[in-house]
N, C-alpha and C positions, 0 to 999 in steps of 0.2 A: 504494499499499500503505501502511496505517496511518491514512487518513484515515476519519472517521466519517461516516456517512450523513448527518447534520446539517450537519456542515462542508462536504459536497459540494453540498448544496442552496443554501446561502446564495449564491455567485456566480452560479447558475443562475437564483435568483429575482431577484438585482439585474439581469442582462442582459435578462430579460425584462420587468422594470419599466422599464428605460432605453427599450426599444423602444416600451412602452406610450405612454411619455412623449413621444417624438419623433412620434408619430402625431397624438397629440391636443391638443398643445400647442406654441405657437410657441417660447417659451422653454424651455430643457433645464436641468435640475438635476443636477448629479453629485457624488458623494463623492470629495473627492480629499485629498491630503498636501500641505500648504503646505511650501514650501522654506526658510522661515526658522525657524531652530533655535531652541528655547527654552533656557534657563540649563541645564537637567537633562539636554540631549544629545536630547531627544524632540522631535517635529515636530508642529505642531496639525492637527488634521482639520477640514475645513471642507466646505460645499456650495458647489460652483461653479454661478453661475447664468449662463447664456450666452443672449443674444438679440442677433440682428443682428451676428454675429461679435463682440460686446462681452460680456466677463465680468466678474462681481464676485464676491465670497466672503463667505459667512456662516459665522464661526466656530463650532463646536459646543462648543468648552470641554473637549474631549478631545484627547489627544495620545498618539504612540507613536514607538517607535524607527522610523527609515528602514527598518531590517531587517525590521520586522515588518508592513510594509505592501505588499499585493499591488497593484501599480499597473495590471496588466492586467483583474483582475477588481473592482478597487476595494473590497476587503475586509480586513480585518486577518487576518494570517497565524496559523496555528494554534500557532506559536512565542511568540505572547503568551499568558501565562497565563489570561486571561480572554476569549479570541478569539471563542467562540460567544455568549457574553452581549452583548459589546460591539457585534459584527457585527448582531445581533437589535435592538439598541438604535439602532444608526446606520440601519438600514434603515427603523425605524419613525421617526425622524427625516427621513429623505429621503422617506418616504410623506407625512409632515405637509407638508412644505415643497411636494411636487408639488401636493397637494390645494389649499393656498392660491395656488399659481399658476395651477392651471386654474379655480379659483373667480373670480380676477381677470381673466383673459383670456375667460372667459365673459361676464362683465359689460360688457368694453370690448376691441374688436379690437386697437388699437394702445395697448399699454402700455408705458411707458418703462421701462428696467432700473432705475432708480433707484427706481421704485414698486415693482418686484416684490422688490427688496432690502429696502425698508422694512417690506413685510408679513412677510418671512422673519427678519428682526432678532429675536433673542431679547429678551425683555422684561427679562431679569436680564442683569448683566454677565458672567455665566459660569454654566453649569450642571453643571459637573463639582465635584468634591469640593473640590480645591485652589483653583480659581476663587473657591467661595463661602468657604474658608477666608481666603484673600487679602482679600476683602470684609469679613468678620467682624473681621480684624486691622485692617484699614484704619480701620473703625468705632470701634473701641477707642480708636485713636489720635486721632481726629477728636474724641472725646468726652472726652478728656482722662485715660483710664483706663490711665496709665504702667504701674502695678503689674500689672494684669492682663494688659496687652498682652506686658511683659517675660517674664511667666510663661507665657503660652499659645503665644507665637511658637515657643519651641523645642519645646514639645509638638507643635506642628503638624509642625515639621522632623524630629522623631524618628519621626512616623508615615510620613512621606514615605521617610526611610531605611529603613524596615522594608520597605516595598512594593517598593523598588528598580525599579519599572517606570513611573515619571513618574505620570502623573494617572490617575484612575479615577472611575467612575460611581458614583452615591449606591446604586444596586441592587447593587453589588458589595460594599459594606460589610456583610457578613453576619455571623452569631453566630460562625461558625468562624473567619472572618477575624480578628475583635477578640480571640478566645480564642487565636490565635497571636499577635497583638501583645501581650498580656498576657505571655505566656510570654517572648516576646523580650525585653522591658523587664526582666522578672524575672532571666533567663538571662545577658543580654550585657551589661545596663547596671547590675545589681545595684541597682535602683530600690526603693525601699520601698513597701508595698503602698497607702500613702496616696498617694504620687505616681503610682503607677499608675493609681489612681481619678481622679486631678487630669487625667491623659492622656484617659480615657475622657469624662469631663464635657465636654472641649472638642469632641471628635468629636460628642457627643451634642448639644451646643449649635449646632454649624453644621449638624448633620442637621436640627434644629428649624426653623433659619432657612431652609433649602431646602425644607422641608415648607410653611411659611408662604408663600414665594415662588412655590408651586405647581411648583417643580422637581422634586419626586419624591413619589410618593404615600404615605400613611401605611403602606399595607401592608408596606412594604419596611424599615420602623422596626425595627433590631434591639435596641433597648432595652425594658425592662419584664418583665413577668411571664413566665416560662419562656424568657426571652432574655437578654441582658446585663443583669444588675441592678446598679445602681451604690448602694454602701453606704460610706460613710467608716468606717475601722476606729477604735475608741475610742482617743485618744491620752492619755498621762499627762501631767497638769498638777501641777508640783510648785512651790510658792512657799517664799520664806524664813519663818523664825519671828520673833516679836518680837525675841529677842536677836541674831539675825544681821541684822536690820535696823539696831539699835543699834549693831552692830560697823561697817556702812557709814556709819553718821552720825558716829561719833567717830574714825575714822582721819584721821590727819594729812596733809592735801594743800596743796599750793602753789596759792595763790589764784590764778586765771587760767589754770592749766593744764589740758590736755585731759581729764586724770583727774578734776580738780575738776569741770569742766563736765559730764563725762558723770555724775558722782555726783549733781550738781544736776538733771540732767534726770531721772534715775532715780528720786530722792526726790521730786521735784514731781509726777510721775506717779504714784507710790505715795500721798502725801499727798491727792490728789485721786481716789481710789477706782480706781486703776489706768487713769487717762487714757490714752488712746492716743497715743504719741510723735507721730504725725501732727498730731494737735490741740494738742499742749504746743509743738511748733515754730512753730505758726500763731498762737500767742497774741500779743495786741496789748495795750498800756497800757490802752488805752480799755476792755479787757474787765474791767477791776477797777474795780468802782464800789460805794461804800457797804460797804466792807469785804466785798464779796462778788466771787466770780469769775462772770461771765456769759458763756457760750460756748455755741455749737450744735455738736454732735458731726458731724465730717466725713463718717462712715460713713453716717449715717441722718438727719442733719440735725435731730435732736431737740435742742430748746434747754432750758437750766436754768441754774440758778446754785446755788453753793456757797459756803458759809462759807469764808474765807480762813485756814487755820490759821497760827499765829505760825511755826512751822517753815518754811512756804511763804513768808511775808514777808521772813525771812531771805535764803531763795535769791535771790527776785527783786531784793532790794536790792543784791546783787553786780552787776547789769547795769545799775542806773540811770544810770551814767556814760554808757553807749551809746545812751541814750535821745535821740531827735532830734526827736520831735514826739509829740503825744498819741495819734496812731494807728500809732506806730511797734512794730515788732515786740520782743517782750521778748528773746527769745533770738537769738543772731546768725547762726544756722544758715541762715536764708533772706534775710539783709538784702542780699546782694549782688545779689538778683533785682529787676529794676526794675518787673515786672508780676507780681502774684501772681494774675491772673485767668486765665493761661494753664495749666488745671488740668494738663496733661500734663508741662509743665516743672517745674511745682511739685513734683507727685508725683516725678519723677525726682530732683531735688534733696533731697526728704525722703529717699527711699531711699539717695540716697549718703551724708547725714549720719547715717542710722541705721546704716548699715554702719559707719561710721568709730566711732561710738559703741561699738557691738557689739563692735568689735575690740579696746577697750581696757576694757571691763568686766570680762573675766577677770583683768586685771592688778589692778583695784581690789578684785574679789573675795579675790585672793591677799594683798594688803596687809591687808585686813580679818580675813583668816583664815576666810572663808566658804567651805565646800567645795562648795556646789552651784553648778550653773549660773546665770550671770547675764548676762542679756540685757534690753534695754529692755522686751520682753513679759512677762518674769518679774515686773516690778512690778505688773503686773495680777493674774496668779497669787497674787502675795505678799497683796495685799489680800483676795483670796478665800479665801486660807487662813487669814489671821489673823481674817477677819469670821466665818467658819465658821458655828456656829449662834447667833452673838451679835446677828446683826441680823435682822430680819424680811424675809422673801423680797420681799415687796412693795417695801419701802425699797431692797433691794439691785438690783432692777429698775430703780428711779428712778436710783440711783447710777450704776450701769452703762449706763444709756441705752437698755436693750434694748427693742425694740418689743413683743415677746412675753414673757409671765412663763414660759412653757416654757423658753425660751431661756436665762433666770436660773436656772430650777430645774435644768436640765440643766449648766450651767456649775459652779454651785455643789455639785453633787452631786460633783464631782471632789476637794473638800475636808472633806466632812462624812463622818467615819469611826467617829462615836460608836455608831451602833446595831449596825454590823458588829463593832466592837470589844467590845461588851457581849455581844453574840450568841456569839463566840468564847470570851470569858472565861467565860460561863456553862456552856460546854461542858468547858473544860479546868480549871475550879475543882472540878469533881465528884470 
């Protein structure tokens, strides 16, 4: 009672399929649940290849709970939330494996077991979503992308927590599933819309990776028109005004203190058109030549040079006693690293340094009687706010080191309010 027709058909098809295999080929293939438990409490599914009473296993990249596996019929029980779809997928995998074995044994009568396993072994390290997610995260780590890795790993884990059923196939990632995931993040985690979009972007990236590796067909792609559309909500960018910058400059601080160092980094970033803090911390004394600062931006490696403002010279003069060589770092935050070539370690150290600085900047703002939020990134917003419409957009693109001028236009639009203010005044002054 309660079984659907399609669920009853799968075990019958499987038994018939096995019988056919035993008749036509010397090696047999069978779906099994491996006994080695995964960390999440599930067990991996595999194809067992048996020849001359010896067996070998090819893992499929999917796993289920032990209670969800029917060991008699070699199928997933209906207690699994996606049993029908997963069983169809497993049957397809079994069919593909048997065809490869049959083709191999047709060509040669006495085929060793290792040769059979070799033709069945997947070309990818894993065909399920979380197998591909692990590969994606591992690649981020290997390429030194600490910031992206540290942000995306918890997003993958939240998706796993939401599913509560271990791994899943890419075909199971549907529009309704992602819609429920969006609601889950909003209702149980109280996560902002922008952060929710970041979670979906990670899933989309991993899905695109799987399509590229021929693990899943494009037709199952759940993103795009009439599906899950990803659009980042507009964010409010507020910078300091000239008076507030002057207040930061003039507040009395103890030389050598963390507060003074935090102010130096913030002002130095502002003086150089909102230079990213990651670039500030990597600056070397050799980057200062002929009264100009020469550096390539870390984000897009765009090179350039700027005149060194007198105020910036006064800041770096505070660090000259720490100078140990012509190519030594200007600021001390990364000096403890022996090798700056390990991008992952460097990014991790920068992230820790920025957190330490951002933690004390509110204290600096309070001392300077600045009421606005103060972080290192606000230095970039402050330059954008003060530059307003004073600087041509092409020059701002050069100062910001943006690859596309449309990026500059979109960014600077956050700080240009003249037209909107005049339009409002035109109505209210009637």
